[in-house]
C-alpha positions in Angstrom: -0.2 -0.2 -0.1 3.2 2.5 0.9 4.9 1.4 -2.6 1.0 2.1 -4.6 1.2 5.5 -2.6 4.7 6.6 -2.6 4.3 5.5 -6.5 1.0 7.9 -6.6 3.1 10.6 -5.6 6.0 10.6 -8.0 3.6 10.6 -10.8 1.8 13.3 -9.7 4.3 15.1 -9.3 6.1 14.3 -12.5 2.6 15.4 -14.0 3.2 18.8 -11.6 6.7 19.7 -12.9 5.8 18.6 -16.4 2.6 21.0 -16.8 5.1 23.7 -15.0 7.5 23.2 -17.6 5.3 23.4 -19.9 4.3 26.6 -19.0 8.0 27.8 -18.5 8.9 27.0 -22.5 6.2 29.5 -24.1 9.2 32.3 -25.2 8.0 35.6 -23.2 10.3 38.6 -22.9 12.8 38.4 -19.9 11.2 42.1 -18.7 8.0 39.9 -17.8 7.1 39.0 -14.0 8.8 35.9 -12.8 5.6 34.7 -11.6 4.4 34.8 -14.9 4.4 31.4 -15.7 1.0 31.1 -13.3 -0.7 33.0 -15.7 0.0 30.6 -18.7 -1.2 27.8 -16.4 -3.6 29.4 -15.3 -5.3 30.2 -19.2 -4.9 25.7 -19.8 -8.4 25.3 -17.2 -10.4 28.1 -19.2 -12.6 27.9 -22.3 -11.0 30.4 -24.6 -11.6 33.9 -25.2 -14.6 35.7 -26.9 -13.5 39.2 -28.4 -16.3 41.8 -29.2 -15.0 44.0 -32.1 -15.2 46.6 -34.8 -12.6 44.6 -36.8 -13.1 41.9 -40.0 -11.8 38.7 -39.7 -9.2 39.7 -42.2 -7.9 42.3 -39.7 -7.6 39.4 -36.9 -6.1 36.7 -39.0 -2.8 37.1 -38.6 -3.0 37.9 -34.9 -5.0 35.0 -34.4 -2.7 33.0 -35.6 0.3 34.4 -34.0 -1.1 33.8 -30.7 -2.7 30.4 -31.4 1.1 28.9 -32.3 2.1 30.7 -28.8 -0.8 29.5 -26.9 -2.6 26.5 -29.1 -4.6 25.3 -26.1 -6.7 28.8 -26.3 -9.2 29.0 -28.7 -10.1 33.1 -30.1 -13.6 33.7 -30.9 -13.5 37.1 -32.4 -17.2 38.5 -33.4 -17.4 42.2 -35.9 -19.7 44.5 -34.4 -20.2 48.1 -34.8 -18.1 50.4 -32.4 -20.7 51.6 -30.4 -22.6 48.2 -30.2 -19.7 46.3 -29.1 -20.1 47.9 -26.0 -23.6 48.2 -25.8 -23.8 44.8 -26.8 -21.2 43.7 -23.5 -23.1 45.6 -21.3 -26.6 44.3 -21.8 -25.0 40.8 -21.0 -22.6 42.0 -18.1 -24.3 40.2 -14.9 -27.0 38.2 -17.0 -24.9 34.7 -16.4 -24.7 34.3 -20.2 -21.6 33.9 -22.0 -20.1 37.5 -23.3 -16.9 39.0 -24.0 -13.3 38.4 -22.4 -12.2 41.6 -24.3 -13.7 44.1 -25.8 -12.0 46.2 -29.1 -13.3 49.3 -30.7 -13.5 53.1 -32.0 -15.8 53.8 -29.7 -13.4 56.3 -27.7 -16.3 57.6 -26.1 -17.6 54.5 -24.5 -13.6 54.1 -23.4 -13.8 57.4 -22.1 -16.9 56.7 -19.9 -15.5 53.4 -18.5 -12.0 55.6 -17.7 -14.0 58.1 -15.9 -16.6 55.7 -14.1 -13.2 53.3 -13.3 -15.5 50.0 -12.7 -16.2 48.6 -15.6 -12.9 47.2 -17.2 -10.2 44.4 -15.0 -7.4 47.2 -13.7 -4.5 44.8 -15.6 -1.3 46.6 -16.4 0.6 45.0 -19.2 4.5 44.3 -18.4 4.3 45.8 -22.3 3.0 49.2 -21.3 6.5 49.9 -20.4 7.8 49.5 -24.1 4.7 51.8 -25.7 4.3 55.8 -25.6 2.5 57.2 -23.2 -1.0 57.3 -24.8 -1.3 53.0 -24.7 -3.0 53.4 -21.7 -5.4 56.4 -21.0 -7.1 54.8 -18.5 -6.5 52.0 -15.7 -7.7 48.9 -17.9 -8.1 50.4 -21.0 -5.2 50.3 -23.8 -4.4 50.9 -27.1 -4.1 47.9 -29.7 -4.0 50.3 -32.8 -3.7 53.9 -34.4 -5.3 53.8 -37.4 -5.2 56.8 -40.0 -8.8 58.0 -41.7 -8.2 58.5 -45.1 -10.0 60.0 -48.6 -11.4 57.2 -50.9 -12.5 58.3 -54.0 -13.9 56.7 -57.4 -10.5 57.1 -59.5 -12.9 56.4 -62.7 -14.9 58.8 -62.1 -13.0 61.8 -60.3 -10.1 63.1 -62.7 -7.1 63.6 -61.2 -7.8 67.5 -60.9 -10.7 67.0 -58.9 -9.7 63.9 -56.3 -9.6 65.8 -53.0 -6.4 65.8 -51.0 -8.2 67.3 -47.9 -11.4 68.5 -46.1 -10.0 72.2 -48.0 -9.9 70.6 -51.1 -13.4 69.4 -51.4 -14.9 71.8 -50.3 -13.0 74.0 -53.4 -13.8 71.1 -55.8 -17.3 70.7 -54.5 -18.9 74.5 -54.5 -17.0 74.5 -57.9 -18.6 71.5 -59.2 -22.2 70.7 -57.6 -23.3 68.5 -60.3 -20.4 65.8 -59.6 -20.4 65.6 -55.8 -23.8 66.7 -54.6 -25.3 63.8 -52.7 -22.0 61.5 -53.7 -19.9 62.8 -50.5 -19.4 60.3 -47.8 -18.5 60.0 -44.0 -18.9 58.4 -40.8 -22.0 60.4 -39.3 -21.1 62.0 -35.9 -24.9 61.7 -35.0 -25.4 58.0 -35.4 -22.1 56.7 -35.0 -19.6 56.1 -32.1 -16.5 55.9 -34.5 -17.4 58.8 -36.1 -18.9 61.2 -33.3 -14.7 59.7 -31.8 -13.0 61.1 -35.4 -15.0 64.2 -35.8 -14.8 65.9 -32.6 -11.0 65.4 -32.1 -11.2 66.8 -35.6 -13.1 69.8 -35.1 -11.5 70.5 -31.3 -8.4 70.7 -33.6 -9.6 73.7 -36.3 -12.0 75.0 -34.9 -14.3 77.8 -36.4 -12.3 77.2 -39.3 -13.4 73.3 -39.9 -17.2 73.8 -39.2 -16.8 76.8 -41.8 -16.1 73.8 -44.3 -18.0 71.7 -42.7 -21.3 73.8 -43.5 -20.3 75.1 -47.1 -20.8 70.6 -48.3 -22.9 69.7 -45.8 -26.2 69.1 -47.8 -23.7 67.4 -50.0 -22.9 64.5 -47.5 -24.7 61.6 -46.9 -23.4 60.1 -43.6 -22.5 56.1 -42.9 -22.3 54.2 -40.1 -19.3 51.6 -42.1 -16.3 52.2 -43.3 -16.8 49.1 -46.1 -20.3 50.0 -47.2 -18.7 53.4 -47.7 -15.9 51.8 -49.9 -18.9 49.9 -51.3 -20.4 52.7 -52.5 -17.5 54.4 -53.8 -16.7 51.4 -56.2 -19.9 51.5 -57.7 -20.1 55.1 -58.2 -22.9 55.8 -55.7 -20.2 58.2 -54.2 -17.4 59.5 -55.7 -16.0 60.3 -52.6 -15.5 60.1 -48.4 -13.7 62.0 -45.9 -12.2 60.7 -42.8 -13.1 56.9 -43.6 -11.3 54.2 -41.7 -7.8 52.9 -43.5 -8.2 49.7 -42.2 -11.9 49.5 -44.3 -9.9 50.8 -47.7 -6.5 49.1 -47.7 -7.7 45.5 -48.0 -9.5 46.5 -50.3 -7.3 48.3 -52.5 -6.0 44.7 -53.6 -9.4 42.9 -53.6 -10.4 42.5 -57.2 -12.1 45.7 -58.9 -9.7 47.2 -56.6 -7.7 49.4 -59.0 -10.9 51.8 -59.1 -10.5 53.3 -55.6 -7.8 55.4 -54.2 -7.3 57.4 -50.9 -4.7 59.8 -49.8 -3.7 61.0 -46.2 -5.4 64.5 -46.1 -3.3 67.4 -46.3 -5.1 69.6 -43.8 -5.3 67.3 -40.8 -5.0 63.1 -40.8 -7.0 62.0 -37.9 -5.5 59.2 -36.5 -7.9 56.9 -34.5 -6.8 55.3 -31.5 -8.5 51.9 -31.3 -9.2 50.9 -27.2 -9.1 47.5 -25.9 -10.3 45.8 -22.7 -10.8 43.4 -20.4 -14.4 43.8 -18.6 -14.3 42.9 -15.6 -15.7 39.8 -14.0 -14.9 37.8 -17.6 -15.2 34.3 -18.0 -11.7 33.4 -18.9 -9.3 36.0 -17.1 -6.0 34.9 -17.6 -6.4 33.7 -21.1 -7.6 37.3 -22.0 -4.6 38.9 -20.1 -2.0 36.4 -22.4 -4.0 37.9 -25.2 -3.9 41.5 -24.4 -0.1 40.7 -24.0 0.8 39.4 -27.0 -1.3 42.2 -29.4 0.5 45.3 -27.6 4.4 42.9 -27.6 6.7 43.6 -31.0 5.2 40.3 -32.2 1.7 41.0 -31.7 1.8 45.3 -33.5 3.8 43.6 -36.4 0.4 41.3 -37.0 -1.5 43.7 -36.0 -0.3 45.4 -39.0 0.0 42.7 -41.4 -4.1 42.5 -40.5 -3.9 45.9 -42.1 -4.1 47.6 -39.2 -1.4 50.4 -37.8 0.8 49.6 -34.9 2.6 52.3 -32.9 5.1 50.6 -31.2 8.6 52.0 -32.4 10.5 49.2 -32.3 7.7 47.4 -35.4 10.1 47.1 -38.9 8.3 49.0 -41.5 9.4 46.5 -44.1 7.1 44.5 -42.0 3.8 46.3 -41.9 1.9 48.5 -45.0 1.9 51.5 -42.4 3.5 52.3 -38.7 2.0 55.0 -36.6 6.0 56.4 -37.0 6.0 56.4 -40.5 2.5 57.6 -41.3 3.7 60.9 -38.8 7.0 61.4 -41.1 5.1 60.9 -44.3 2.3 63.7 -43.3 4.3 65.7 -40.7 3.6 65.8 -36.8 1.9 69.1 -37.5 -0.5 67.7 -39.6 -1.4 64.9 -37.2 -5.2 64.6 -35.6 -5.1 62.0 -32.5 -7.8 60.5 -32.0 -8.2 59.8 -28.5 -10.2 58.8 -25.1 -10.7 63.1 -24.2 -13.8 63.6 -21.7 -15.1 65.7 -23.7 -16.0 62.9 -25.8 -18.6 62.3 -23.1 -19.7 66.3 -21.5 -19.8 67.8 -24.9 -21.6 64.7 -27.0 -24.9 65.9 -26.9 -24.2 70.1 -28.1 -21.3 68.6 -30.7 -24.5 66.4 -32.2 -26.9 69.3 -32.4 -23.8 71.4 -34.0 -23.0 68.9 -36.6 -26.6 68.1 -37.3 -26.9 72.2 -38.4 -23.3 71.5 -40.3 -24.7 69.2 -42.5 -27.9 71.5 -43.1 -25.3 73.6 -44.2 -26.0 76.0 -41.0 
C-alpha cells in the first residue's frame, strides 16, 4: 500500500513539474514578471476567449494565427460588430450570467472615456508591455490601445479625374463648390450623430480645427450622406453611388485596394489634418477567462503582436516594429504627413460631456447652418 501511495505521489509530482515546465517553455520577454508562468498555467483550465470588436476577420487573422502558435490550447472567437454595439451588447449581457466578451476592442472612444471616468467596468490589468509603448498606450486603468489607424480620403478613380481628387477637407470643399453636379449627394463620411466611431473622429478634428473646420463642413454639409460603416462607404464609392468619402477608416480601404476591382479606388492622407484613431482594448471586470484574456492583451501589445496587427491591415504604434514588415506604422505616417498635420483621436472626457451639443452642431452643419 505504501509502495502504491509512493508511486502515485511520484507520478503526481512528475505531472505537476511537466505542466509547469511546459508553461515555462512558452517564450516571453525577460522583462515579464517572474510569476508569469502562473498566468500561462491558469489559462489552461479556461474555455478560450470571446472578443467583441469592430474589426473584420481579415484584420484579425494574422494576430490570431500568431497567438494560436504561442498558446495552442487557447481558442479565440471574434465577433465583428459596430463600434457602439461592441459596448452596448456587452453592457446588456454583463451580470446576466450568459457567455459574453472576455475582451472588448473598438473605436468607440467615447465609451472608453466613460469607462475611464467611472473606473469600474474594465479590469485594471497592467500589461508588462506598457513600459515598451508610448504614453498614449494606456489612457486609463484597464484601457490600452491596440492600434492607431488613419482616417483617409477615398475616391472613385474612374469618376474623378486627378485634378478633382480631394487631398483634404479644404480641397474637397473647393472642388465641390466649383462643381456641385459631380459632388452633390455623392460625398460620404461617418455620421457623427449615429456612430460612436464617427463622433470620436469628428469631435477630435473639430476640437483642433475649431470654427475654420465647422465653416468648411457647412459649405458641403448638404452634399454629404452619412454612413455608419467604412466598408459600406468604400463599396458605394466603388459602384459610383458616391464619388468620394472623407475621414474613412484606413483599415477598410487598404485591403480593398488589393481585391478584384480595387484598382477603381484611390486614397490619400488628408493634407490639412489626418485623423489618427486610437483603437481601445480592455478586459471587462468579471470576464470568464481572465488569464487567457491577459495573455492575449500582452501578445497583442508585444513587438510580434504589433507586427501581426500591421499585417492584418491595422497600423501598429510600437516604435520597434519594422517598417518593411507592415503596410504602415504610426511613426511612418507621422513622418510622411508631418507631425503638425496629425490629429490624434484619443479618449478625451469631452467626448462624454460635449457630445450632445456637438451632435446638435453637427446636424446643423449638414444642413448648411
